[in-house]
SESE-908828 format. One record per residue (C-alpha): residue in one letter; y, x, z. Coordinates in Angstrom, 3 decimals, always signed. Last residue first. Layout:
N
{node a, {Y, X, Z}}
...
***
This chain:
380
{node x, {-10.623, -20.614, +14.242}}
{node x, {-7.295, -19.684, +12.194}}
{node x, {-7.783, -20.003, +8.804}}
{node x, {-4.749, -19.662, +6.152}}
{node x, {-6.144, -21.422, +3.195}}
{node x, {-5.532, -20.244, -0.395}}
{node x, {-3.448, -21.086, -3.198}}
{node x, {-2.988, -20.796, -6.774}}
{node x, {-6.519, -22.536, -7.351}}
{node x, {-4.476, -26.020, -6.195}}
{node x, {-1.771, -25.635, -9.206}}
{node x, {+1.705, -25.676, -7.299}}
{node x, {+4.303, -27.749, -6.777}}
{node x, {+7.096, -27.056, -4.628}}
{node x, {+8.846, -28.634, -1.791}}
{node x, {+11.444, -27.576, +0.391}}
{node x, {+11.641, -27.555, +4.094}}
{node x, {+12.458, -23.969, +4.887}}
{node x, {+8.775, -22.528, +5.656}}
{node x, {+8.037, -23.940, +2.547}}
{node x, {+6.172, -27.307, +1.930}}
{node x, {+3.476, -27.427, -0.971}}
{node x, {+2.835, -30.332, -3.305}}
{node x, {-1.048, -29.613, -4.624}}
{node x, {-2.282, -29.688, -8.083}}
{node x, {-4.949, -30.758, -10.416}}
{node x, {-5.233, -29.096, -13.619}}
{node x, {-4.207, -29.498, -17.349}}
{node x, {-2.969, -26.145, -18.629}}
{node x, {+0.461, -25.791, -20.526}}
{node x, {+1.273, -22.651, -18.942}}
{node x, {+4.271, -25.114, -17.065}}
{node x, {+2.101, -27.391, -15.911}}
{node x, {+0.146, -30.518, -17.452}}
{node x, {-0.812, -32.243, -14.428}}
{node x, {-3.962, -33.750, -12.687}}
{node x, {-4.294, -36.970, -11.034}}
{node x, {-5.337, -37.297, -7.375}}
{node x, {-2.242, -35.552, -5.741}}
{node x, {-2.608, -33.839, -2.806}}
{node x, {+0.554, -34.390, -0.701}}
{node x, {+2.265, -32.046, +2.038}}
{node x, {+0.035, -29.336, +2.185}}
{node x, {+1.730, -26.589, +3.952}}
{node x, {+4.126, -23.481, +3.756}}
{node x, {+3.641, -19.344, +3.437}}
{node x, {+5.209, -17.702, +0.656}}
{node x, {+3.329, -14.730, -0.641}}
{node x, {+3.064, -15.246, -4.767}}
{node x, {+5.768, -18.084, -5.211}}
{node x, {+6.389, -17.638, -8.537}}
{node x, {+4.081, -16.266, -9.210}}
{node x, {+0.567, -16.567, -7.826}}
{node x, {-1.388, -16.129, -4.381}}
{node x, {+0.564, -19.324, -2.792}}
{node x, {-0.261, -19.282, +0.767}}
{node x, {-1.485, -22.527, +3.075}}
{node x, {-1.252, -24.152, +6.248}}
{node x, {-3.414, -27.428, +5.956}}
{node x, {-0.944, -30.443, +6.863}}
{node x, {-2.435, -32.976, +4.108}}
{node x, {-6.161, -31.795, +3.659}}
{node x, {-7.319, -28.496, +2.112}}
{node x, {-11.071, -27.916, +3.171}}
{node x, {-11.669, -24.258, +4.004}}
{node x, {-11.501, -25.317, +7.732}}
{node x, {-14.157, -27.778, +7.773}}
{node x, {-16.285, -25.575, +7.006}}
{node x, {-17.855, -25.219, +3.062}}
{node x, {-21.791, -25.080, +3.233}}
{node x, {-24.376, -24.044, +6.203}}
{node x, {-22.894, -21.024, +8.140}}
{node x, {-25.417, -19.496, +10.642}}
{node x, {-23.446, -17.328, +13.164}}
{node x, {-26.579, -17.552, +15.270}}
{node x, {-24.168, -17.263, +19.002}}
{node x, {-24.116, -14.870, +21.828}}
{node x, {-24.872, -10.962, +20.403}}
{node x, {-20.881, -10.039, +20.792}}
{node x, {-20.258, -11.737, +23.936}}
{node x, {-23.566, -10.616, +25.730}}
{node x, {-22.711, -6.975, +24.191}}
{node x, {-19.153, -6.917, +26.181}}
{node x, {-16.734, -5.309, +23.880}}
{node x, {-16.292, -7.547, +21.304}}
{node x, {-16.020, -6.390, +17.963}}
{node x, {-12.496, -5.680, +16.392}}
{node x, {-13.206, -5.993, +12.716}}
{node x, {-9.953, -5.563, +10.055}}
{node x, {-10.311, -7.000, +6.497}}
{node x, {-8.967, -6.209, +3.055}}
{node x, {-10.061, -9.059, +1.120}}
{node x, {-12.899, -9.461, -1.778}}
{node x, {-12.829, -12.074, -4.160}}
{node x, {-16.142, -12.078, -7.052}}
{node x, {-13.675, -13.430, -9.151}}
{node x, {-10.636, -11.707, -9.569}}
{node x, {-8.375, -10.906, -6.049}}
{node x, {-10.490, -7.421, -5.584}}
{node x, {-9.696, -6.068, -2.255}}
{node x, {-10.753, -2.555, -0.225}}
{node x, {-8.882, -2.185, +2.534}}
{node x, {-11.469, -1.864, +5.115}}
{node x, {-11.013, -1.557, +8.687}}
{node x, {-12.912, -1.255, +11.998}}
{node x, {-11.538, -1.424, +15.222}}
{node x, {-10.900, +0.284, +18.740}}
{node x, {-9.008, -1.498, +21.406}}
{node x, {-5.583, -0.237, +22.873}}
{node x, {-3.546, -3.448, +21.824}}
{node x, {-5.940, -6.252, +20.591}}
{node x, {-3.982, -8.941, +22.631}}
{node x, {-0.950, -7.662, +20.148}}
{node x, {-3.332, -7.745, +17.188}}
{node x, {-3.959, -11.784, +18.012}}
{node x, {-0.017, -12.251, +18.210}}
{node x, {+0.588, -11.071, +15.331}}
{node x, {-2.012, -12.967, +13.214}}
{node x, {-0.920, -15.747, +15.064}}
{node x, {+2.981, -15.121, +13.767}}
{node x, {+1.839, -14.854, +10.274}}
{node x, {+3.568, -11.387, +9.427}}
{node x, {+7.279, -11.524, +8.477}}
{node x, {+7.762, -11.383, +4.420}}
{node x, {+9.781, -8.443, +2.837}}
{node x, {+7.852, -7.837, -0.267}}
{node x, {+4.658, -7.789, -1.408}}
{node x, {+2.081, -10.034, +0.280}}
{node x, {+1.282, -11.384, +3.716}}
{node x, {-1.475, -9.385, +5.319}}
{node x, {-0.571, -6.201, +3.885}}
{node x, {-3.386, -3.794, +4.849}}
{node x, {-2.870, +0.416, +4.129}}
{node x, {-5.345, +2.210, +4.948}}
{node x, {-4.537, +6.597, +5.840}}
{node x, {-4.455, +9.821, +4.173}}
{node x, {-4.894, +8.484, +0.482}}
{node x, {-7.745, +9.272, -2.060}}
{node x, {-8.206, +5.880, -3.332}}
{node x, {-11.422, +4.208, -3.351}}
{node x, {-10.543, +0.980, -1.845}}
{node x, {-9.187, -1.035, -4.941}}
{node x, {-11.264, -3.402, -7.264}}
{node x, {-9.509, -3.480, -10.356}}
{node x, {-6.628, -4.896, -11.351}}
{node x, {-4.166, -1.218, -11.296}}
{node x, {-2.114, +0.068, -8.882}}
{node x, {+0.516, +2.582, -10.785}}
{node x, {+0.189, +6.167, -9.658}}
{node x, {+1.412, +8.442, -6.882}}
{node x, {-0.565, +6.855, -4.140}}
{node x, {+2.831, +6.453, -1.901}}
{node x, {+4.780, +6.156, -4.658}}
{node x, {+2.801, +3.298, -6.186}}
{node x, {+2.940, +1.477, -3.130}}
{node x, {+6.839, +1.974, -2.663}}
{node x, {+6.929, +0.553, -5.713}}
{node x, {+5.142, -2.763, -4.970}}
{node x, {+7.690, -3.496, -1.979}}
{node x, {+5.951, -3.761, +1.278}}
{node x, {+4.096, -6.879, +3.337}}
{node x, {+3.146, -7.951, +6.336}}
{node x, {+2.727, -4.974, +7.957}}
{node x, {-1.177, -3.251, +9.230}}
{node x, {-1.076, +0.996, +8.708}}
{node x, {-4.208, +3.116, +8.985}}
{node x, {-5.501, +6.241, +9.858}}
{node x, {-2.684, +7.275, +11.565}}
{node x, {-2.314, +11.217, +11.755}}
{node x, {+1.026, +12.383, +12.249}}
{node x, {+1.435, +13.227, +8.808}}
{node x, {-0.276, +10.219, +7.831}}
{node x, {+2.451, +8.117, +9.998}}
{node x, {+4.691, +9.954, +8.354}}
{node x, {+4.102, +9.654, +4.531}}
{node x, {+3.993, +5.990, +5.768}}
{node x, {+7.005, +5.664, +6.851}}
{node x, {+8.658, +7.208, +3.602}}
{node x, {+6.554, +4.800, +1.286}}
{node x, {+7.840, +1.669, +3.051}}
{node x, {+7.132, -0.796, +5.637}}
{node x, {+7.423, -4.847, +6.148}}
{node x, {+7.310, -7.645, +8.348}}
{node x, {+5.786, -6.524, +11.360}}
{node x, {+4.042, -3.497, +12.162}}
{node x, {+0.832, -2.850, +13.201}}
{node x, {-0.290, +0.953, +13.747}}
{node x, {-4.325, +1.722, +13.429}}
{node x, {-4.107, +4.938, +15.719}}
{node x, {-6.771, +7.894, +15.129}}
{node x, {-4.233, +10.988, +15.740}}
{node x, {-0.978, +9.110, +16.456}}
{node x, {+0.407, +12.157, +18.039}}
{node x, {+4.013, +11.770, +18.970}}
{node x, {+6.734, +10.136, +16.868}}
{node x, {+7.061, +7.053, +14.383}}
{node x, {+10.240, +4.093, +14.473}}
{node x, {+12.425, +6.419, +12.612}}
{node x, {+9.519, +6.278, +9.848}}
{node x, {+10.384, +2.650, +9.440}}
{node x, {+8.174, -0.313, +10.370}}
{node x, {+10.321, -3.479, +9.879}}
{node x, {+10.702, -6.409, +12.234}}
{node x, {+9.792, -10.454, +11.566}}
{node x, {+6.366, -10.111, +13.587}}
{node x, {+8.300, -8.893, +16.777}}
{node x, {+8.624, -5.340, +18.507}}
{node x, {+6.598, -3.588, +15.842}}
{node x, {+4.573, -0.581, +17.069}}
{node x, {+1.258, -2.489, +17.852}}
{node x, {-1.369, +0.400, +18.494}}
{node x, {-4.878, -0.842, +17.430}}
{node x, {-7.241, +2.514, +17.985}}
{node x, {-9.245, +3.818, +15.083}}
{node x, {-11.746, +3.293, +12.691}}
{node x, {-11.576, +4.083, +8.771}}
{node x, {-12.734, +1.931, +5.314}}
{node x, {-11.704, +2.637, +2.352}}
{node x, {-7.625, +2.891, +1.164}}
{node x, {-5.502, +0.201, -0.678}}
{node x, {-4.935, -3.226, +0.627}}
{node x, {-3.969, -7.088, -0.274}}
{node x, {-3.953, -10.584, +1.221}}
{node x, {-5.487, -9.605, +4.600}}
{node x, {-8.213, -10.670, +6.789}}
{node x, {-8.673, -10.691, +10.386}}
{node x, {-11.283, -10.576, +12.658}}
{node x, {-11.831, -10.466, +16.247}}
{node x, {-15.214, -10.337, +17.647}}
{node x, {-18.792, -11.365, +16.940}}
{node x, {-21.426, -8.619, +15.251}}
{node x, {-24.159, -8.889, +12.527}}
{node x, {-25.191, -5.475, +10.304}}
{node x, {-27.568, -6.071, +7.439}}
{node x, {-29.728, -2.957, +6.235}}
{node x, {-30.087, -0.859, +3.044}}
{node x, {-31.913, +0.013, +0.039}}
{node x, {-35.496, +1.581, +0.888}}
{node x, {-36.821, -1.841, +2.678}}
{node x, {-34.439, -4.515, +2.707}}
{node x, {-33.891, -4.924, +6.603}}
{node x, {-32.658, -7.624, +8.820}}
{node x, {-29.961, -8.500, +11.114}}
{node x, {-29.348, -4.910, +12.797}}
{node x, {-27.399, -5.658, +15.962}}
{node x, {-22.994, -4.632, +16.418}}
{node x, {-20.773, -1.782, +16.102}}
{node x, {-19.361, -1.888, +12.580}}
{node x, {-19.033, +0.885, +9.800}}
{node x, {-23.110, +1.047, +9.751}}
{node x, {-22.827, +4.437, +8.005}}
{node x, {-24.976, +5.079, +4.665}}
{node x, {-25.757, +8.539, +3.921}}
{node x, {-26.162, +10.559, +0.915}}
{node x, {-27.369, +14.462, +0.786}}
{node x, {-26.715, +15.707, -2.429}}
{node x, {-29.657, +17.323, -3.798}}
{node x, {-29.718, +21.276, -4.265}}
{node x, {-29.431, +22.144, -8.746}}
{node x, {-32.053, +21.770, -10.449}}
{node x, {-32.412, +25.457, -12.257}}
{node x, {-33.965, +24.957, -15.793}}
{node x, {-35.035, +27.882, -18.167}}
{node x, {-34.839, +28.229, -21.810}}
{node x, {-36.803, +30.722, -24.171}}
{node x, {-37.007, +28.285, -26.763}}
{node x, {-40.887, +27.696, -27.573}}
{node x, {-41.401, +29.320, -23.911}}
{node x, {-39.794, +26.463, -22.031}}
{node x, {-39.461, +26.858, -18.630}}
{node x, {-39.203, +24.352, -15.985}}
{node x, {-37.369, +23.395, -13.003}}
{node x, {-36.385, +26.306, -11.434}}
{node x, {-34.841, +25.350, -7.669}}
{node x, {-31.719, +25.410, -6.859}}
{node x, {-28.744, +28.358, -6.267}}
{node x, {-26.522, +28.781, -9.125}}
{node x, {-25.677, +31.688, -11.553}}
{node x, {-29.358, +32.801, -11.266}}
{node x, {-29.659, +36.644, -12.571}}
{node x, {-30.354, +38.035, -16.465}}
{node x, {-31.814, +41.493, -17.341}}
{node x, {-31.128, +43.950, -19.966}}
{node x, {-32.261, +47.756, -20.692}}
{node x, {-31.188, +48.728, -23.718}}
{node x, {-32.019, +52.563, -22.455}}
{node x, {-34.612, +53.455, -20.208}}
{node x, {-37.003, +54.869, -22.759}}
{node x, {-36.826, +51.716, -24.652}}
{node x, {-35.762, +48.513, -22.477}}
{node x, {-36.960, +47.636, -18.821}}
{node x, {-36.470, +43.495, -19.867}}
{node x, {-35.411, +41.220, -16.869}}
{node x, {-35.845, +38.119, -16.139}}
{node x, {-34.711, +35.369, -13.280}}
{node x, {-33.308, +37.665, -10.844}}
{node x, {-31.252, +36.603, -7.745}}
{node x, {-27.365, +35.931, -8.227}}
{node x, {-27.152, +32.229, -6.893}}
{node x, {-30.826, +31.941, -5.053}}
{node x, {-34.099, +30.494, -6.378}}
{node x, {-36.450, +28.183, -4.748}}
{node x, {-39.423, +28.706, -7.380}}
{node x, {-40.949, +24.872, -8.410}}
{node x, {-41.471, +26.404, -11.969}}
{node x, {-41.706, +30.149, -12.448}}
{node x, {-39.625, +32.927, -11.529}}
{node x, {-39.708, +36.859, -12.789}}
{node x, {-39.604, +36.024, -16.627}}
{node x, {-40.079, +38.934, -18.161}}
{node x, {-43.869, +39.496, -19.074}}
{node x, {-43.794, +37.300, -22.028}}
{node x, {-39.727, +37.152, -22.995}}
{node x, {-40.463, +38.713, -26.649}}
{node x, {-42.339, +35.084, -27.338}}
{node x, {-38.338, +33.376, -27.635}}
{node x, {-36.797, +36.088, -29.891}}
{node x, {-34.509, +38.295, -27.417}}
{node x, {-31.002, +38.923, -27.492}}
{node x, {-31.516, +38.756, -23.310}}
{node x, {-28.801, +36.408, -22.855}}
{node x, {-30.110, +34.594, -25.923}}
{node x, {-33.591, +34.700, -24.968}}
{node x, {-32.978, +33.466, -21.267}}
{node x, {-30.744, +30.287, -22.245}}
{node x, {-30.077, +29.304, -18.523}}
{node x, {-29.887, +25.511, -18.221}}
{node x, {-28.225, +24.325, -14.921}}
{node x, {-29.736, +20.780, -14.207}}
{node x, {-27.491, +18.225, -11.635}}
{node x, {-28.686, +17.520, -8.433}}
{node x, {-31.194, +14.726, -7.361}}
{node x, {-29.257, +11.989, -5.464}}
{node x, {-30.510, +11.963, -1.759}}
{node x, {-30.872, +8.848, +0.453}}
{node x, {-29.980, +7.771, +3.895}}
{node x, {-29.801, +4.914, +5.659}}
{node x, {-28.450, +3.742, +9.040}}
{node x, {-26.051, +6.754, +9.910}}
{node x, {-24.413, +5.078, +13.324}}
{node x, {-21.362, +5.509, +13.305}}
{node x, {-19.882, +1.809, +13.863}}
{node x, {-22.593, +2.150, +16.670}}
{node x, {-25.956, +0.339, +16.519}}
{node x, {-28.028, -2.202, +18.668}}
{node x, {-31.651, -2.612, +17.265}}
{node x, {-32.514, -6.038, +16.317}}
{node x, {-34.602, -4.850, +13.006}}
{node x, {-35.037, -1.167, +13.183}}
{node x, {-33.018, +2.047, +11.941}}
{node x, {-33.252, +4.445, +9.422}}
{node x, {-33.549, +2.951, +6.159}}
{node x, {-34.675, +5.542, +3.403}}
{node x, {-33.549, +5.989, -0.216}}
{node x, {-33.689, +3.825, -3.125}}
{node x, {-30.131, +4.657, -5.112}}
{node x, {-26.768, +2.945, -4.778}}
{node x, {-27.400, +2.606, -0.711}}
{node x, {-26.243, -0.342, +0.938}}
{node x, {-24.926, -1.647, +4.113}}
{node x, {-24.533, -5.835, +4.382}}
{node x, {-22.243, -6.699, +6.480}}
{node x, {-22.443, -9.697, +9.199}}
{node x, {-19.446, -11.141, +10.690}}
{node x, {-19.264, -13.479, +13.701}}
{node x, {-15.873, -14.744, +14.355}}
{node x, {-14.037, -14.923, +17.801}}
{node x, {-10.513, -13.756, +17.643}}
{node x, {-10.005, -15.195, +14.492}}
{node x, {-7.334, -14.713, +11.547}}
{node x, {-9.373, -15.626, +8.592}}
{node x, {-8.424, -15.965, +5.123}}
{node x, {-9.082, -18.766, +2.671}}
{node x, {-10.692, -20.128, -0.251}}
{node x, {-10.589, -23.333, -1.633}}
{node x, {-12.148, -27.154, -1.400}}
{node x, {-10.379, -29.915, -2.209}}
{node x, {-9.252, -33.003, -0.628}}
{node x, {-8.140, -36.379, -1.683}}
{node x, {-7.549, -38.964, +0.762}}
***
């Protein structure tokens, strides 16, 4: 029988997750290998040097650079405050007195006698990297960051916007095919991750944010609602850095698409549990999917097993009967199963000759798709 490896989405109640937490510049790692950490534990820290503010002393005082001798009141290495005196000239008989005060807080980096320029470096920016998930430090990369391992529920979506957030899961939909509307939301939702059904819209997202929710997870949404919520059209680059009040994750695709039954039931079993979620998505090379991670509350369960993975798992292989989802038009987001895996390549509408599969849709119809246009719906 013909088989093939293909990417898949994981929906699992018991999954080993390893996250690599890295600083963008060299810094200090604050935890040790084997240490237990919480989602908000600071695992690494670095300082980003502040910008240089150049003060043109000679120009400001209307002097030649060689006339500044004896008039500069600070030197390299001195800390200065905004408004502090940097240089002054007493003038002649008390007239034509001039002075220059610091425009910023910082440390004097240099003074150049040839030009009369003085440089002040602004205070550094403190950069901290938190664990994101609760688990155990698996490994350390000196001055760069750590790897953290945990075990628990792990659910991937197909698309998301918004970065890393944390909160309590609350299922607000009655069924996987119901809509999450603004009228369904009321009360204090601060710190809640709302799980809907088949669809939501911009009005519901805005109300959820107003009530304090940190995340919304639904089957689908119209792309126009995403645009209205963001205030601009989404591009094709990596998402996750959007300046929005909550993180949105779609488990199925764009449009009104019921959430997969097993995903909905898993969320229902996690009602009230604390979760980490991230909407970052990259569909092209180096695929990155939005995710929800719920670590086991019992540390013994969380630490069980070594989580080693060698090569593609059986769950990542296409077989007849494998549950799949189309990830490109014209069937984007539709769910079905593999009904056949022809061996011979086929010429598709684009003119390319590729290996294909036959996909049986939920209604019973069969369509032919390139194998690269689907992903496995993995449930372990």
